[in-house]
C-alpha positions as a printed Julia matrix, in Angstrom:
70×3 Matrix{Float64}:
 -32.4     5.71  -39.11
 -34.31    5.8   -35.82
 -31.91    3.32  -34.24
 -28.9     5.65  -34.19
 -30.08    7.85  -31.3
 -30.89    4.73  -29.28
 -27.5     3.19  -30.08
 -25.65    6.39  -29.19
 -27.62    6.71  -25.96
 -26.91    3.09  -25.0
 -23.2     3.56  -25.74
 -23.09    6.67  -23.56
 -24.86    4.91  -20.7
 -22.53    1.94  -20.88
 -19.48    4.2   -20.96
 -20.73    6.03  -17.86
 -21.07    2.78  -15.9
 -17.35    2.52  -15.15
 -15.85    1.32  -11.91
 -16.26    4.22   -9.5
 -14.59    2.54   -6.52
 -11.24    4.09   -5.59
  -8.29    1.81   -6.12
  -6.49    0.78   -2.94
  -3.07    2.27   -2.45
  -0.24   -0.26   -2.6
   1.45   -1.18    0.68
   4.9     0.11    1.5
   7.61   -2.47    2.16
   7.38   -1.83    5.9
   3.6    -2.32    5.9
   4.0    -5.5     3.88
   6.62   -6.85    6.29
   4.46   -5.87    9.24
   1.52   -7.85    7.85
   3.75  -10.89    7.31
   5.27  -10.53   10.77
   1.82  -10.53   12.36
   0.92  -13.9    10.86
   1.85  -17.39   12.01
   3.62  -18.18    8.78
   7.0   -19.87    8.96
   9.64  -17.16    9.12
   7.31  -14.52   10.55
   9.38  -14.42   13.74
  12.46  -13.63   11.69
  10.63  -10.81    9.94
   9.54   -9.38   13.3
  13.11   -9.65   14.6
  14.52   -7.94   11.53
  12.0    -5.12   11.86
  12.85   -4.72   15.54
  16.56   -4.58   14.68
  15.95   -2.01   11.93
  13.92    0.14   14.35
  16.71   -0.11   16.92
  19.33    0.91   14.38
  17.2     3.83   13.19
  16.73    5.05   16.76
  20.48    4.71   17.42
  21.36    6.62   14.27
  18.89    9.35   15.19
  20.47    9.68   18.64
  23.97    9.84   17.15
  22.92   12.4    14.55
  21.27   14.63   17.13
  24.29   14.36   19.47
  26.71   15.43   16.74
  24.73   18.56   15.83
  25.79   21.76   17.61
Protein backbone atom coordinates (compact mmCIF):
# COMPACT_ATOMS: atom_id res chain seq x y z
CA UNK A 1 0.00 0.00 0.00
CA UNK A 2 2.88 2.39 0.66
CA UNK A 3 4.33 1.77 -2.79
CA UNK A 4 1.52 3.44 -4.72
CA UNK A 5 2.49 7.05 -3.89
CA UNK A 6 6.09 6.28 -4.84
CA UNK A 7 5.01 4.63 -8.09
CA UNK A 8 2.70 7.52 -8.98
CA UNK A 9 5.43 10.04 -8.17
CA UNK A 10 7.98 8.16 -10.29
CA UNK A 11 5.53 7.97 -13.19
CA UNK A 12 4.88 11.71 -12.98
CA UNK A 13 8.59 12.50 -12.90
CA UNK A 14 9.29 10.27 -15.88
CA UNK A 15 6.42 11.82 -17.83
CA UNK A 16 7.78 15.31 -17.13
CA UNK A 17 11.21 14.40 -18.51
CA UNK A 18 10.14 14.76 -22.14
CA UNK A 19 12.24 16.21 -24.91
CA UNK A 20 12.11 19.97 -24.38
CA UNK A 21 14.27 20.90 -27.37
CA UNK A 22 12.35 22.65 -30.14
CA UNK A 23 12.10 20.67 -33.34
CA UNK A 24 13.92 22.20 -36.30
CA UNK A 25 11.72 23.60 -39.02
CA UNK A 26 11.93 21.71 -42.30
CA UNK A 27 13.79 23.39 -45.16
CA UNK A 28 11.92 24.88 -48.07
CA UNK A 29 12.71 23.53 -51.54
CA UNK A 30 14.76 26.64 -52.32
CA UNK A 31 16.80 26.29 -49.13
CA UNK A 32 17.35 22.61 -49.86
CA UNK A 33 18.51 23.37 -53.41
CA UNK A 34 20.74 26.16 -52.12
CA UNK A 35 22.46 23.78 -49.71
CA UNK A 36 23.01 21.25 -52.49
CA UNK A 37 24.26 23.96 -54.85
CA UNK A 38 26.84 25.09 -52.29
CA UNK A 39 28.44 21.64 -52.11
CA UNK A 40 30.93 20.01 -54.44
CA UNK A 41 28.59 17.16 -55.23
CA UNK A 42 28.22 16.10 -58.84
CA UNK A 43 25.41 18.12 -60.36
CA UNK A 44 25.70 20.99 -57.89
CA UNK A 45 26.69 23.33 -60.72
CA UNK A 46 23.51 22.43 -62.55
CA UNK A 47 21.47 23.18 -59.44
CA UNK A 48 23.17 26.57 -59.09
CA UNK A 49 22.52 27.31 -62.77
CA UNK A 50 18.86 26.33 -62.48
CA UNK A 51 18.45 28.55 -59.43
CA UNK A 52 20.12 31.44 -61.24
CA UNK A 53 17.79 30.94 -64.21
CA UNK A 54 14.73 30.80 -61.95
CA UNK A 55 15.82 34.03 -60.22
CA UNK A 56 16.31 35.68 -63.61
CA UNK A 57 12.88 34.59 -64.79
CA UNK A 58 11.27 35.81 -61.57
CA UNK A 59 12.95 39.20 -61.91
CA UNK A 60 11.86 39.43 -65.56
CA UNK A 61 8.28 38.54 -64.71
CA UNK A 62 8.27 41.12 -61.92
CA UNK A 63 9.49 43.80 -64.33
CA UNK A 64 6.86 42.86 -66.91
CA UNK A 65 4.09 42.82 -64.31
CA UNK A 66 5.06 46.22 -62.95
CA UNK A 67 5.32 47.69 -66.48
CA UNK A 68 1.82 46.50 -67.40
CA UNK A 69 0.18 48.06 -64.32
CA UNK A 70 -1.20 51.58 -64.80
